[in-house]
PAVOPA-388908 format. One record per residue (C-alpha): y, z, x; residue in three letters; residue number from 1. Coordinates in steps of 0.02 Angstrom, whole numbers. Layout:
N
((Y,Z,X),"ALA",NUM) ...
REM end
This chain:
213
((1133,-1176,-2589),"UNK",1) ((1163,-1348,-2661),"UNK",2) ((1055,-1496,-2705),"UNK",3) ((1188,-1629,-2729),"UNK",4) ((1160,-1799,-2650),"UNK",5) ((1247,-1838,-2487),"UNK",6) ((1299,-2005,-2414),"UNK",7) ((1270,-2049,-2232),"UNK",8) ((1406,-2171,-2182),"UNK",9) ((1343,-2290,-2049),"UNK",10) ((1218,-2430,-2018),"UNK",11) ((1036,-2381,-2037),"UNK",12) ((992,-2453,-1867),"UNK",13) ((1099,-2321,-1779),"UNK",14) ((995,-2189,-1689),"UNK",15) ((1115,-2053,-1746),"UNK",16) ((1114,-2112,-1926),"UNK",17) ((925,-2104,-1917),"UNK",18) ((936,-1926,-1847),"UNK",19) ((1033,-1871,-2000),"UNK",20) ((910,-1962,-2112),"UNK",21) ((765,-1870,-2029),"UNK",22) ((848,-1703,-2066),"UNK",23) ((872,-1753,-2248),"UNK",24) ((692,-1812,-2262),"UNK",25) ((623,-1653,-2183),"UNK",26) ((724,-1543,-2301),"UNK",27) ((701,-1650,-2455),"UNK",28) ((887,-1687,-2474),"UNK",29) ((933,-1834,-2586),"UNK",30) ((1042,-1956,-2491),"UNK",31) ((1109,-2132,-2480),"UNK",32) ((1145,-2223,-2319),"UNK",33) ((1251,-2373,-2274),"UNK",34) ((1424,-2435,-2231),"UNK",35) ((1488,-2439,-2410),"UNK",36) ((1576,-2288,-2485),"UNK",37) ((1670,-2284,-2650),"UNK",38) ((1650,-2474,-2664),"UNK",39) ((1733,-2495,-2495),"UNK",40) ((1636,-2577,-2354),"UNK",41) ((1678,-2497,-2189),"UNK",42) ((1667,-2611,-2038),"UNK",43) ((1617,-2553,-1866),"UNK",44) ((1739,-2674,-1788),"UNK",45) ((1901,-2679,-1887),"UNK",46) ((1961,-2501,-1864),"UNK",47) ((1923,-2445,-2042),"UNK",48) ((1806,-2310,-1978),"UNK",49) ((1954,-2215,-1909),"UNK",50) ((1997,-2153,-2083),"UNK",51) ((1830,-2062,-2083),"UNK",52) ((1808,-2014,-1900),"UNK",53) ((1952,-1982,-1778),"UNK",54) ((1867,-2088,-1645),"UNK",55) ((1796,-2221,-1762),"UNK",56) ((1613,-2173,-1738),"UNK",57) ((1460,-2154,-1848),"UNK",58) ((1380,-2066,-1933),"UNK",59) ((1495,-1976,-2052),"UNK",60) ((1423,-1867,-2188),"UNK",61) ((1509,-1871,-2358),"UNK",62) ((1474,-1721,-2469),"UNK",63) ((1576,-1654,-2612),"UNK",64) ((1718,-1767,-2559),"UNK",65) ((1724,-1691,-2385),"UNK",66) ((1684,-1782,-2224),"UNK",67) ((1588,-1712,-2077),"UNK",68) ((1561,-1800,-1911),"UNK",69) ((1461,-1782,-1750),"UNK",70) ((1273,-1783,-1772),"UNK",71) ((1226,-1607,-1714),"UNK",72) ((1363,-1532,-1824),"UNK",73) ((1308,-1638,-1973),"UNK",74) ((1128,-1584,-1951),"UNK",75) ((1175,-1400,-1939),"UNK",76) ((1281,-1417,-2095),"UNK",77) ((1135,-1493,-2191),"UNK",78) ((1018,-1357,-2133),"UNK",79) ((1140,-1219,-2180),"UNK",80) ((1191,-1289,-2349),"UNK",81) ((1026,-1350,-2422),"UNK",82) ((862,-1269,-2467),"UNK",83) ((702,-1327,-2387),"UNK",84) ((616,-1302,-2222),"UNK",85) ((729,-1227,-2088),"UNK",86) ((778,-1345,-1947),"UNK",87) ((846,-1204,-1838),"UNK",88) ((756,-1051,-1770),"UNK",89) ((790,-876,-1833),"UNK",90) ((844,-787,-1674),"UNK",91) ((1012,-811,-1591),"UNK",92) ((932,-852,-1424),"UNK",93) ((815,-985,-1493),"UNK",94) ((952,-1058,-1602),"UNK",95) ((1067,-1072,-1450),"UNK",96) ((930,-1164,-1357),"UNK",97) ((911,-1290,-1498),"UNK",98) ((1101,-1308,-1503),"UNK",99) ((1119,-1337,-1317),"UNK",100) ((981,-1467,-1314),"UNK",101) ((1043,-1552,-1471),"UNK",102) ((1212,-1574,-1388),"UNK",103) ((1133,-1626,-1224),"UNK",104) ((1028,-1758,-1312),"UNK",105) ((1177,-1822,-1412),"UNK",106) ((1286,-1839,-1256),"UNK",107) ((1192,-1861,-1092),"UNK",108) ((1023,-1925,-1150),"UNK",109) ((1104,-2044,-1274),"UNK",110) ((1215,-2112,-1136),"UNK",111) ((1067,-2146,-1020),"UNK",112) ((941,-2212,-1145),"UNK",113) ((1050,-2293,-1279),"UNK",114) ((1227,-2335,-1222),"UNK",115) ((1183,-2391,-1045),"UNK",116) ((1012,-2467,-1082),"UNK",117) ((949,-2499,-1258),"UNK",118) ((1111,-2574,-1321),"UNK",119) ((1100,-2711,-1191),"UNK",120) ((938,-2769,-1272),"UNK",121) ((1002,-2749,-1450),"UNK",122) ((1174,-2824,-1422),"UNK",123) ((1173,-2923,-1259),"UNK",124) ((1343,-2949,-1183),"UNK",125) ((1303,-3080,-1053),"UNK",126) ((1355,-3264,-1059),"UNK",127) ((1297,-3349,-1219),"UNK",128) ((1225,-3186,-1282),"UNK",129) ((1103,-3165,-1139),"UNK",130) ((1039,-2996,-1081),"UNK",131) ((1125,-2944,-921),"UNK",132) ((973,-2913,-812),"UNK",133) ((1076,-2836,-673),"UNK",134) ((1144,-2705,-793),"UNK",135) ((967,-2666,-850),"UNK",136) ((907,-2651,-672),"UNK",137) ((1051,-2536,-627),"UNK",138) ((1022,-2422,-777),"UNK",139) ((834,-2410,-766),"UNK",140) ((821,-2276,-629),"UNK",141) ((923,-2156,-737),"UNK",142) ((814,-2198,-888),"UNK",143) ((659,-2151,-790),"UNK",144) ((740,-1994,-724),"UNK",145) ((792,-1937,-898),"UNK",146) ((620,-1975,-971),"UNK",147) ((542,-1870,-834),"UNK",148) ((661,-1728,-871),"UNK",149) ((621,-1737,-1058),"UNK",150) ((435,-1742,-1022),"UNK",151) ((448,-1584,-918),"UNK",152) ((556,-1496,-1046),"UNK",153) ((436,-1540,-1187),"UNK",154) ((280,-1487,-1095),"UNK",155) ((132,-1450,-1206),"UNK",156) ((237,-1386,-1351),"UNK",157) ((203,-1469,-1520),"UNK",158) ((390,-1499,-1545),"UNK",159) ((530,-1522,-1422),"UNK",160) ((596,-1345,-1437),"UNK",161) ((447,-1244,-1494),"UNK",162) ((322,-1233,-1634),"UNK",163) ((426,-1312,-1773),"UNK",164) ((526,-1469,-1805),"UNK",165) ((709,-1439,-1766),"UNK",166) ((873,-1533,-1757),"UNK",167) ((833,-1572,-1575),"UNK",168) ((680,-1671,-1630),"UNK",169) ((783,-1765,-1759),"UNK",170) ((905,-1820,-1624),"UNK",171) ((775,-1865,-1494),"UNK",172) ((646,-1959,-1598),"UNK",173) ((750,-2116,-1643),"UNK",174) ((798,-2142,-1460),"UNK",175) ((618,-2131,-1400),"UNK",176) ((558,-2239,-1544),"UNK",177) ((674,-2383,-1498),"UNK",178) ((634,-2364,-1313),"UNK",179) ((447,-2369,-1344),"UNK",180) ((464,-2532,-1442),"UNK",181) ((532,-2627,-1291),"UNK",182) ((412,-2758,-1222),"UNK",183) ((403,-2666,-1055),"UNK",184) ((390,-2492,-1131),"UNK",185) ((223,-2459,-1048),"UNK",186) ((302,-2457,-876),"UNK",187) ((439,-2340,-936),"UNK",188) ((317,-2216,-1012),"UNK",189) ((181,-2229,-880),"UNK",190) ((156,-2068,-786),"UNK",191) ((230,-1962,-926),"UNK",192) ((108,-1828,-980),"UNK",193) ((180,-1767,-1144),"UNK",194) ((310,-1883,-1220),"UNK",195) ((193,-2023,-1278),"UNK",196) ((83,-1906,-1379),"UNK",197) ((235,-1815,-1446),"UNK",198) ((314,-1976,-1505),"UNK",199) ((155,-2028,-1595),"UNK",200) ((143,-1859,-1681),"UNK",201) ((323,-1873,-1738),"UNK",202) ((297,-2051,-1799),"UNK",203) ((151,-1990,-1904),"UNK",204) ((263,-1872,-2002),"UNK",205) ((314,-1926,-2176),"UNK",206) ((499,-1912,-2129),"UNK",207) ((481,-2033,-1984),"UNK",208) ((380,-2156,-2087),"UNK",209) ((526,-2161,-2210),"UNK",210) ((660,-2183,-2077),"UNK",211) ((592,-2274,-1923),"UNK",212) ((580,-2446,-2002),"UNK",213) 
REM end
């Protein structure tokens, strides 16, 4: 095991950057975060990210001079390489369930909640920087459908995939946190039985207090 500091390359507002931060906080891993590495500032818009990620995405983990990309893989690497509380279950079956949901969250749930919805509020692409209300209206049914699916999957469990905090929680929490901060969040979360309480419990954790700012 190692205790060397890692660098999370990417802007702190990114949900996936925050997921990696949450894993570091939970395990007590020393880290830095930001778009500067080796005195070089990496822009999200000028193509310089491609030297770190083959598709120019964030986050990228820098550790011992090596680069690792894709959030679920980064989180598994951190859990496997560093001491601290385990972020993956012990059994192969339970570990596969965390893996499948971590990937599902990072692909399908991220698409519905973040790419097709939240980003329109954060970075509006309408005329003169206005939010495209038609795009929001078109995306909202899928947002509600996905939230309902997540609520059912969570059920009464204390954490998304069982009795302990896992990588799946780290990936899900930043998405829900941003969504719940929208002015109309109440209508999105109304009727959900489990997700609101879950999100509040996760926000109360020391790791979330350090990251969800």
